[in-house]
C-alpha positions in Angstrom: 0.1 0.0 -0.1 1.5 3.3 -1.0 1.3 5.7 2.0 3.7 8.5 0.8 3.4 10.1 -2.6 3.6 13.4 -4.5 0.6 15.6 -3.2 -0.1 17.0 -6.8 -3.6 16.5 -7.8 -4.7 15.2 -4.4 -6.8 18.3 -3.4 -10.2 19.1 -4.1 -11.3 21.8 -6.5 -12.2 25.2 -4.9 -14.6 26.6 -7.5 -17.5 25.8 -5.1 -18.1 26.7 -1.5 -16.4 24.4 1.0 -17.1 23.4 4.5 -14.1 23.6 6.7 -13.7 22.6 10.4 -10.5 24.2 11.9 -9.3 22.7 15.2 -6.7 25.1 17.0 -4.7 23.4 19.7 -3.6 25.0 23.0 -0.2 25.4 22.1 -1.0 27.5 19.1 -3.0 30.2 20.9 -1.7 30.0 24.6 2.0 30.3 25.8 2.9 26.9 27.7 4.8 28.6 30.4 3.2 32.0 31.2 -0.3 31.1 30.0 -0.7 34.5 28.3 -2.6 34.3 25.1 -0.8 34.5 22.0 -2.6 37.4 20.6 -0.7 37.4 17.2 -1.7 33.8 16.4 -5.4 34.4 17.6 -5.6 37.6 15.3 -4.2 35.6 12.5 -6.7 32.8 13.0 -9.5 35.4 13.0 -8.2 37.1 9.9 -8.0 33.7 8.1 -11.5 32.7 8.9 -12.8 35.9 7.8 -10.9 35.6 4.4 -12.3 32.1 4.0 -15.8 33.3 4.5 -15.3 36.2 2.2 -14.4 33.6 -0.4 -17.6 31.8 0.1 -16.6 29.0 2.3 -18.3 27.8 5.6 -16.1 27.7 8.6 -16.5 26.0 12.1 -13.8 26.8 14.6 -13.0 24.1 17.3 -10.8 25.7 20.0 -8.8 24.6 22.7 -7.0 26.6 25.4 -9.8 27.0 28.1 -7.6 25.4 30.6 -4.4 27.6 29.7 -6.7 30.6 30.0 -8.3 29.6 33.3 -4.7 29.0 34.8 -3.7 32.6 33.8 -6.9 33.9 35.3 -6.4 32.0 38.7 -2.7 32.7 38.8 -1.9 29.0 38.8 1.5 27.8 37.3 0.5 24.3 36.4 -2.4 22.1 35.2 -3.7 20.0 38.0 -4.0 16.1 37.7 -7.4 15.6 39.1 -10.1 15.7 36.4 -12.6 17.7 38.5 -10.0 20.6 39.1 -9.2 20.7 35.4 -12.9 21.1 34.5 -13.3 23.9 37.3 -10.2 25.7 35.6 -11.6 25.2 32.2 -15.1 26.7 33.3 -13.1 29.9 34.6 -11.1 30.1 31.5 -14.0 29.4 28.8 -15.5 33.0 29.4 -12.3 34.7 29.0 -11.4 32.7 25.8 -14.8 33.4 24.3 -14.4 37.1 25.1 -11.1 37.3 23.3 -12.6 35.6 20.2 -15.6 38.0 20.4 -13.5 41.0 20.7 -11.4 40.0 17.8 -14.2 39.0 15.4 -16.1 42.0 16.7 -13.4 44.4 15.2 -14.8 43.1 11.8 -18.5 43.1 12.8 -18.5 39.4 12.8 -20.7 37.8 15.5 -19.8 34.6 17.0 -21.6 31.9 19.2 -20.4 29.0 21.1 -21.6 25.4 21.6 -20.0 23.2 24.3 -20.0 19.6 23.0 -18.7 16.6 24.9 -18.9 13.1 23.4 -21.8 12.2 25.8 -23.8 14.7 23.8 -23.4 12.6 20.8 -24.8 9.4 22.4 -28.4 10.7 21.8 -29.4 10.8 18.1 -31.3 14.0 18.6 -28.4 15.9 20.2 -26.0 14.5 17.3 -28.2 15.7 14.7 -28.5 19.3 16.4 -24.8 19.6 17.1 -23.0 22.5 15.2 -19.9 23.5 16.7 -17.7 22.7 19.9 -15.3 24.7 21.8 -13.1 22.4 23.9 -10.1 20.4 23.9 -10.1 17.2 22.2 -8.9 16.3 18.7 -11.4 13.3 18.4 -14.4 15.5 19.0 -13.2 18.0 16.2 -13.1 15.0 13.8 -16.7 14.0 15.0 -17.8 17.6 14.6 -16.3 17.6 10.9 -18.3 14.4 10.2 -21.5 15.7 11.6 -21.5 18.9 9.5 -20.3 17.0 6.4 -17.1 19.1 6.2 -14.7 18.9 3.1 -11.7 19.5 5.2 -10.6 19.1 8.7 -7.5 21.3 9.7 -5.7 20.2 12.8 -3.7 23.1 13.7 -0.7 22.3 15.9 2.9 23.4 16.9 4.6 21.6 14.0 4.1 22.0 10.3 3.3 18.4 9.5 3.5 14.8 10.8 6.9 13.3 10.9 8.1 9.6 11.1 9.5 10.6 14.6 9.9 13.5 16.8 12.1 16.0 14.6 13.1 17.9 18.0 15.0 14.8 19.2 15.6 12.8 16.0 17.2 14.4 13.1 16.4 11.8 10.6 12.8 12.2 11.1 11.0 12.5 7.8 8.0 14.5 7.1 4.8 12.8 5.8 3.3 14.7 3.0 0.3 12.6 2.1 -1.3 9.4 3.8 -3.7 7.2 2.2 -3.6 4.3 4.5 -3.5 5.4 8.2 -3.2 1.9 9.6 -0.1 1.2 7.4 1.3 4.7 8.4 1.0 3.7 12.1 3.4 0.8 11.5 6.3 3.0 10.1 6.2 6.1 12.4 6.7 6.8 16.1 4.2 9.1 17.8 4.6 8.3 21.4 5.2 11.8 22.4 2.3 13.5 24.4 1.0 16.9 23.9 2.1 20.1 25.5 1.8 20.9 29.3 -1.5 22.5 28.8 -3.0 20.5 26.0 -4.4 17.0 26.2 -3.0 15.2 23.1 0.0 14.8 20.9 0.3 13.2 17.4 -1.4 10.0 18.6 -4.7 12.0 19.1 -4.3 13.4 15.7 -4.1 10.1 13.9 -7.3 8.9 15.6 -8.9 12.3 14.6 -7.7 11.6 11.0 -9.0 8.0 11.0 -12.3 9.1 12.4 -12.7 12.1 9.8 -11.5 10.2 6.7 -13.9 7.5 7.4 -16.6 10.1 7.1 -15.3 11.4 3.8 -13.4 14.4 5.4 -10.0 15.2 3.9 -7.7 15.9 7.1 -4.8 18.2 7.2 -2.1 18.7 9.9 -0.4 22.2 9.7 1.2 24.7 11.8 -1.0 26.7 14.2 1.1 29.9 14.2 0.7 30.1 10.3 -3.2 29.6 9.8 -3.1 31.8 6.7 -1.5 28.6 5.1 -5.0 27.1 5.0 -5.8 29.1 1.9 -3.1 27.9 -0.4 -3.6 24.4 1.0 -7.2 24.3 -0.3 -6.4 26.2 -3.5 -3.2 24.8 -4.7 -1.8 21.8 -3.0 1.2 21.4 -5.2 2.6 24.7 -4.0 1.3 24.8 -0.5 3.5 25.3 2.5 4.5 22.1 4.3 1.7 20.1 5.7 0.3 16.5 6.1 -2.9 15.5 4.0 -4.8 12.5 5.1 -6.8 11.4 1.9 -10.5 11.1 2.6 -12.1 7.5 2.1 -13.7 7.5 -1.5 -16.8 5.4 -0.2 -17.3 7.0 3.4 -19.7 5.5 5.7 -23.2 6.9 5.6 -24.3 9.3 8.4 -26.0 6.9 10.6 -23.5 4.1 10.3 -20.8 6.7 11.1 -22.6 7.8 14.2 -23.1 4.4 15.4 -19.3 3.5 14.9 -17.9 6.7 16.2 -20.5 8.7 18.1 -21.8 6.0 20.4 -20.1 4.9 23.7 -19.2 1.0 23.3 -20.9 -0.5 26.4 -19.8 -4.2 25.8 -18.6 -6.8 23.5 -20.5 -9.7 21.8 -18.5 -12.7 20.4 -19.8 -14.1 17.2 -19.3 -17.2 15.1 -16.8 -17.2 12.3 -19.3 -18.1 9.7 -21.4 -14.9 10.7 -18.4 -12.7 10.7 -17.4 -13.9 7.1 -20.9 -13.2 6.0 -20.9 -9.7 7.3 -17.4 -9.1 6.0 -18.6 -10.4 2.5 -21.6 -8.1 2.7 -19.4 -5.2 3.4 -17.0 -6.1 0.5 -19.8 -6.1 -1.8 -21.3 -2.8 -0.4 -24.5 -4.6 0.7 -26.4 -4.1 4.0 -24.9 -6.3 6.8 -26.8 -9.5 7.9 -28.8 -9.0 11.2 -27.3 -10.8 14.3 -29.3 -13.5 15.8 -28.7 -15.3 19.4 -27.7 -18.6 17.9 -24.7 -17.0 16.4 -23.4 -15.5 19.5 -20.8 -17.6 21.6 -20.0 -15.1 24.5 -21.3 -11.8 26.0 -19.0 -9.3 27.9 -20.1 -6.1 29.7 -23.3 -5.1 31.7 -25.0 -3.3 28.8 -28.7 -2.6 28.4 -30.9 -2.5 25.4 -30.5 0.3 22.8 -26.7 0.6 24.0 -23.9 0.1 21.3 -21.6 -3.0 21.5 -18.8 -4.2 19.5 -19.0 -7.7 17.7 -15.9 -9.5 17.7 -14.6 -12.8 16.2 -11.5 -15.0 17.1 -9.0 -15.5 14.2 -6.1 -17.7 13.8 -3.7 -16.6 11.0 -1.7 -19.1 8.8 1.2 -18.8 11.1 -0.8 -20.0 14.0 -1.2 -16.7 15.7 -4.6 -16.1 17.6 -6.0 -12.7 17.5 -9.5 -10.9 18.2 -10.9 -8.9 15.4 -13.7 -6.5 15.7 -16.1 -7.1 12.9 -18.9 -4.4 13.7 -20.6 -2.2 16.2 -24.2 -2.2 16.6 -27.2 -1.1 18.8 -28.6 -4.3 20.6 -32.3 -4.9 20.9 -31.7 -6.6 24.3 -29.6 -6.3 27.5 -26.6 -8.5 28.2 -28.6 -10.6 30.8 -31.4 -11.0 28.3 -29.1 -12.1 25.5 -27.4 -14.8 27.9 -30.9 -16.0 28.8 -31.7 -16.5 25.1 -28.4 -18.2 24.5 -29.2 -20.7 27.2 -32.6 -21.6 25.8 -32.7 -24.9 24.2 -34.3 -23.6 21.1 -34.0 -20.2 19.6 -37.3 -18.9 20.6 -37.2 -15.6 22.4 -40.7 -15.9 23.6 -40.0 -19.3 25.4 -36.7 -17.9 26.9 -37.8 -14.6 28.1 -41.5 -14.7 28.1 -41.8 -11.6 25.8 -40.3 -10.4 22.5 -39.6 -7.1 21.0 -37.4 -8.2 18.0 -36.5 -11.5 16.5 -32.8 -10.4 16.3 -30.3 -9.1 18.7 -28.8 -6.6 16.4 -30.7 -5.3 13.5 -28.7 -4.8 10.2 -29.8 -1.3 9.9 -28.4 -0.6 13.4 -25.1 -2.1 12.6 -21.8 -0.6 11.2 -19.1 -2.5 9.7 -15.7 -1.8 11.0 -13.5 -4.3 9.1 
């Protein structure tokens, strides 16, 4: 599989309006030591967004730095380790952060609004459909936001110009990655163990997770330097002459909206082990772009977790390679019609008759094909 190649002809035409999600990391807008806002960077971000809007593009800003701003407001030198304390600091900083954005955008008569969004908000379908923007500190949520608004691009602005095979600050042989078409293959060739900044919550590991989520939803994802947000314009206009950046190519056949929501928006509450034959049937349907097969109790060998009906679970199968290596493969994720306890009662029944084993029936299958998203 080709992972690196020339970036020419990999960009989308810009003769039409694009939807862009721009995620700005803490290190790009807040000094790591003093916690003072980097007003120059903030101003460039605002000017870039306004320039994109003038060109007819739609822009959603996902911003970090609530914690950093809160630390400065409270005269604290370090981010505490306890989650509750961090949340309290973020609550203090969020108002200040929004005030800075409002002041900067207000210089150009551009009104702004905020929506605070956590992954728990996405667990309810109605909240998922009504979500528009998130101000917070999570690369994964920015990817989910990009999928929700059906963005053309997700820009992950950070403190380096692109993704490298290793940390360029400590390894002079680290090579830049210009284009990635296969994120799983890329993971085998690079080292991304370094954490994020002292104020942020993620490093390149979370960027790869975000890129994986966004590209699965059909969103081209770009890692670029947050200090030069004006580079976004040449990146979307002429990729062959654009400044250094890493481009993750969107999947040509992205998951449809509901399937993507099931796969990435819902909390995984448990695990169901399924038979090999059923797993192969599900995989075959996916390869032929057909709807997956519904899952029935007689195809289940084991249930893990204490989930209830209408929660999401992963469906796995045990696989042994030709070299004799045993592995557990996640085949799909789906919304169950019965709780873990009910499924185990059904499995113990001598016959596959839900009425006899439970005394009632809501559905003849455990996971309906419409509520299943393939992950292989």
